[in-house]
Phi, psi and omega in degrees: 000124177264125185296315185255010177296319176299326178291321178292323176295316179298321177297318180295315179296319178298318181297320176295314179298320179298317180295320177296321177296314180301313180293316183293312186277318185273348178245308185292314181298312177296328178296321180292326182266315181219100191301332186259015183258014185270345185301315178299326179289324179296327176298329178276324188283318188303312178295334180289350177290344179281340182296316176298327179295316179294319178297323178294317179295322176295327179289320183288308184222085187301312186290333179284323185260000180301328178298338181272358181297326178295321176294321178299314179293323177296317177297320178295320178296318177298322179297316179295315181296323180292325176293318178296317177297327178298320178287319183295320182281354177076039177300150183297133178255134182271309179199179184294333180296316181291319178298312181295319180294319181291323176292321176300313181295317180297319180296312182286335171295319177297319177294324178291327175298319177298316178297320179294325176296321177297317179297315182293322178296317179297320179295316180295322176298319180296317183285342178283343176286168175292160183300318183293317180289330176293320178296320177297319181297318179293319181296327178282355175100011178280135182078000000 
């Protein structure tokens, strides 16, 4: 039994869902209303396509990709800050769907950062133990 495997699966599913929301709301909705207004949104969406990939790699081989978790969390933090900055600077808003979707994404990105912090804390606790007890802990299904 892996303690945080369900959390890693949830992060991966959320990242896929998040990318679909980004593409659907920030590209399809503006295309339907104003066809040439999607370029600023694409600048935000394209780098975000890497997040499902990182969540997938963490799911496949956690111990190999754990050093990259800090970069993943930094990218998520930048995503949250950029959405907040988008509101503060008064970027043009098209409709309530885009506003609601961006707030939804910012909220769940903040929650995913919290989950990633929990995973990283558990990993650091595991690595602070001696090698033999860490191996026993892994064999018993912890992490």
